[in-house]
C-alpha positions in Angstrom: 0.0 0.0 0.0 2.9 2.4 0.9 4.5 1.7 -2.5 1.3 2.5 -4.4 0.9 5.8 -2.5 4.5 6.6 -3.2 4.2 5.9 -6.9 1.0 8.0 -7.3 2.4 10.8 -5.2 5.5 10.9 -7.4 3.4 11.0 -10.6 1.4 14.0 -9.4 4.5 15.7 -8.1 6.1 15.3 -11.5 3.3 17.3 -13.1 3.8 20.2 -10.8 7.6 20.1 -11.1 7.3 20.5 -14.9 4.1 22.5 -15.0 5.1 24.5 -18.1 5.5 21.4 -20.3 2.5 19.8 -18.6 0.3 22.8 -19.5 1.5 22.6 -23.1 0.6 18.9 -23.2 -2.8 19.6 -21.7 -3.4 22.4 -24.2 -2.6 20.3 -27.3 -4.6 17.3 -26.0 -7.6 19.5 -25.2 -7.5 20.8 -28.7 -7.4 17.3 -30.1 -10.3 16.1 -28.0 -12.3 19.2 -28.8 -11.9 18.7 -32.5 -12.8 15.0 -32.2 -15.9 15.8 -30.2 -17.0 18.6 -32.5 -16.6 16.4 -35.5 -18.6 13.6 -33.9 -21.4 15.9 -32.8 -21.5 17.5 -36.2 -21.8 14.1 -37.9 -24.6 13.1 -35.4 -26.5 16.3 -36.2 -26.1 15.7 -39.9 -27.3 12.1 -39.6 -30.3 13.2 -37.6 -31.2 15.9 -40.2 -30.8 13.4 -43.0 -33.1 10.9 -41.2 -35.7 13.6 -40.9 -35.3 14.7 -44.5 -35.2 11.2 -46.0 -38.0 10.0 -43.7 -40.5 12.6 -44.8 -43.2 11.7 -47.4 -44.4 15.2 -48.1 -43.3 18.3 -50.0 -44.4 21.9 -50.1 -45.6 23.0 -53.5 -45.5 26.8 -54.2 -47.7 28.5 -56.7 -46.6 31.3 -59.1 -46.6 34.7 -57.4 -49.8 36.7 -58.2 -51.7 33.5 -59.3 -55.4 34.0 -58.3 -56.7 31.8 -55.5 -59.2 30.1 -57.8 -56.4 29.2 -60.2 -54.3 27.9 -57.3 -57.2 25.7 -56.2 -57.5 24.3 -59.7 -53.8 23.4 -59.6 -54.5 21.6 -56.3 -57.2 19.5 -58.0 -54.7 18.5 -60.7 -52.2 17.5 -58.0 -54.8 15.3 -56.3 -55.5 13.4 -59.5 -51.9 12.2 -59.8 -50.9 8.8 -58.7 -49.2 8.4 -55.3 -50.9 11.4 -53.8 -52.1 10.7 -50.3 -53.2 14.3 -49.3 -53.1 17.8 -50.7 -53.7 20.6 -48.2 -54.1 24.2 -49.4 -52.1 26.8 -47.5 -53.1 30.4 -48.4 -50.4 33.1 -48.5 -52.2 34.9 -45.7 -52.0 31.8 -43.5 -48.3 31.5 -44.4 -47.7 35.1 -43.5 -49.4 34.6 -40.1 -47.2 31.6 -39.4 -44.1 33.6 -40.3 -45.2 36.4 -38.0 -45.7 33.9 -35.2 -42.2 32.4 -35.7 -40.3 35.8 -35.6 -42.2 37.1 -32.6 -44.6 40.0 -32.0 -41.9 42.6 -31.7 -40.3 41.9 -35.1 -43.6 41.2 -36.9 -44.9 44.8 -36.9 -43.7 45.5 -40.4 -45.5 42.4 -41.7 -48.9 43.3 -40.3 -49.8 45.5 -43.3 -48.8 43.0 -45.9 -52.0 40.9 -45.9 -54.1 40.7 -49.0 -52.6 42.1 -52.3 -49.4 43.3 -50.6 -48.6 39.9 -49.3 -45.3 38.9 -51.0 -45.7 35.1 -50.2 -47.2 32.7 -52.7 -50.1 30.3 -52.1 -48.9 26.7 -51.5 -50.0 23.1 -51.0 -48.6 20.6 -48.5 -48.6 17.4 -50.5 -47.9 14.0 -48.9 -47.2 10.8 -50.8 -48.3 7.2 -50.4 -45.2 5.5 -51.6 -41.8 7.1 -50.7 -40.0 5.0 -53.4 -41.9 7.1 -56.1 -40.8 10.3 -54.5 -38.7 11.8 -57.3 -41.1 10.7 -60.0 -44.1 12.3 -58.3 -42.2 15.5 -57.7 -41.3 15.7 -61.4 -45.0 15.3 -62.3 -46.0 18.1 -59.9 -43.4 20.4 -61.4 -44.9 20.0 -64.9 -48.3 21.3 -63.8 -48.9 24.9 -65.1 -49.0 27.4 -62.2 -46.5 25.5 -60.0 -43.5 27.7 -59.3 -41.3 25.4 -57.3 -41.3 22.3 -55.0 -39.0 22.0 -52.0 -37.5 18.7 -53.1 -35.8 17.2 -50.0 -33.8 14.7 -51.9 -31.4 17.4 -53.0 -31.0 18.6 -49.4 -30.2 15.0 -48.3 -27.5 14.7 -51.0 -25.9 17.9 -50.0 -26.0 16.9 -46.3 -24.3 13.6 -47.3 -21.5 15.4 -49.2 -21.0 17.8 -46.3 -20.8 14.9 -43.8 -18.2 13.1 -45.9 -16.1 16.3 -46.3 -16.2 17.0 -42.5 -15.4 13.3 -41.7 -12.4 13.2 -44.1 -10.9 16.6 -43.1 -11.6 16.0 -39.4 -9.9 12.6 -39.6 -6.6 14.0 -40.9 -6.6 17.0 -38.5 -7.4 14.7 -35.5 -4.7 12.2 -36.6 -2.1 15.0 -36.8 -3.1 16.5 -33.5 -3.0 13.1 -31.9 0.6 12.6 -33.0 1.5 16.0 -31.7 -0.2 15.3 -28.4 1.8 12.0 -28.0 5.0 13.8 -28.9 4.5 16.6 -26.4 3.4 14.3 -23.6 6.4 12.1 -24.3 8.8 15.0 -24.2 7.1 16.3 -21.0 7.8 13.0 -19.3 11.3 12.8 -20.7 12.1 16.2 -19.0 10.8 14.7 -15.8 13.0 11.6 -16.3 16.0 13.7 -16.9 15.6 15.6 -13.7 15.1 12.3 -11.8 17.9 10.3 -13.5 19.9 10.0 -10.3 16.9 8.6 -8.4 16.2 6.2 -11.3 19.9 5.1 -11.1 19.7 4.4 -7.4 16.4 2.5 -7.7 17.8 0.3 -10.5 21.0 -0.3 -8.5 19.1 -1.6 -5.5 17.0 -3.9 -7.6 13.9 -1.9 -8.5 11.9 -3.5 -11.3 11.3 -1.7 -14.6 7.6 -1.4 -13.8 8.3 0.2 -10.4 10.4 2.8 -12.1 7.9 3.2 -15.0 4.7 3.6 -13.0 5.2 7.3 -11.7 5.8 8.5 -15.3 2.7 6.6 -16.6 0.7 8.1 -13.7 2.0 11.5 -14.8 0.8 10.9 -18.3 -2.6 9.6 -17.1 -3.2 12.6 -14.9 -2.4 14.9 -17.8 -4.8 13.0 -19.9 -7.6 13.0 -17.3 -7.3 16.8 -16.8 -7.4 17.3 -20.5 -10.4 15.0 -20.9 -12.3 16.8 -18.1 -11.5 20.3 -19.5 -12.3 19.4 -23.1 -15.7 17.8 -22.2 -16.7 20.9 -20.2 -15.6 23.3 -22.9 -17.3 21.2 -25.7 -20.7 21.0 -23.8 -20.6 24.7 -23.0 -19.8 25.8 -26.6 -22.3 23.3 -28.0 -25.1 24.7 -25.8 -24.3 28.3 -26.8 -24.0 27.5 -30.5 -27.2 25.4 -30.7 -29.1 28.0 -28.7 -28.1 30.6 -31.3 -28.9 28.3 -34.3 -32.3 27.4 -32.9 -33.3 31.1 -32.6 -32.3 32.0 -36.2 -33.1 28.8 -38.1 -35.7 26.1 -38.3 -33.1 23.4 -37.6 -33.4 21.7 -34.2 -30.0 20.4 -33.1 -29.6 17.3 -31.0 -30.0 17.8 -27.2 -26.6 17.1 -25.7 -28.0 16.8 -22.2 -28.6 13.0 -22.2 -25.2 12.5 -23.9 -23.1 14.8 -21.6 -22.1 12.1 -19.1 -21.1 9.7 -22.0 -19.0 12.5 -23.6 -17.3 13.2 -20.3 -16.6 9.5 -19.7 -15.2 8.9 -23.3 -13.0 12.0 -23.1 -11.6 10.9 -19.7 -10.9 7.4 -21.1 -9.4 8.8 -24.3 -7.2 11.3 -22.4 -6.0 8.7 -19.9 -5.2 6.3 -22.7 -3.2 9.0 -24.6 -1.3 9.9 -21.4 -0.5 6.3 -20.6 0.8 5.7 -24.2 2.9 8.8 -24.0 4.4 7.7 -20.7 5.2 4.2 -22.0 6.7 5.6 -25.2 8.9 8.1 -23.4 10.4 5.7 -20.8 10.6 2.4 -22.7 14.0 2.7 -24.3 15.7 4.3 -21.3 14.8 1.5 -19.0 17.1 -0.7 -21.1 20.1 1.4 -19.9 22.1 0.4 -16.9 22.5 2.7 -13.9 25.7 4.5 -15.0 24.3 5.1 -18.5 21.2 6.7 -17.1 23.3 9.2 -15.0 25.4 10.1 -18.1 22.2 10.6 -20.2 
């Protein structure tokens, strides 16, 4: 028990003795974990958005601007006669304007109150749902050919763009994270090497009296693990804070609803702690491995 306390105490003391290098290690590892977490959360949000887009079986069909209401209703009748149409609900431009006013709030909707009727810039529209999602593109193409239809919000294009964006972020993020991971290991290893250099006489004495390599190695691994744990805790706190701020802003200015990080927060913290501790331990093992092969006198001369 005394040996264990000694080894852990030495590991923690090493961090304070070389606090400048330790802070540098923590800074780089925090950056690496933050980028990793940000890339994963971004990919999760993209996947959720794609599932919503691809899972919908309805589209919004907009009429030409200035098209009379009666003509718009006739277009709706033509849409209903197409195959694969489950429902076709008319949305007047005044109703659409009222919905916009409700979304932006009473304070900002003052300028829109006088735009009802002829001054309303919005077009009439139909919310059209399909029976068979496999015929989505074909049905959209048929709707676009109807005279009086201005545009259709085709979600398949949005899904394709989201997929391309997800692939781009995944590829770029992978190489950035890989580079930062190597830098993190390099700095942690050098931080522990500095500690080893300052303790080379103690290592020489311990090896001379028969201390095993693992007894010598443990304090330096503990140093790396503590650096990793501190980095994991800091990065998880920063990531959750920034995510909450960013998603709060996005929700207020867009219709997109990001994933709620609340239920995932403890998992993120746990994964970051494990990843940080693993990085630190690997850095400790790398830095001390080849020097334990030296004999006592060689260590002192190092």
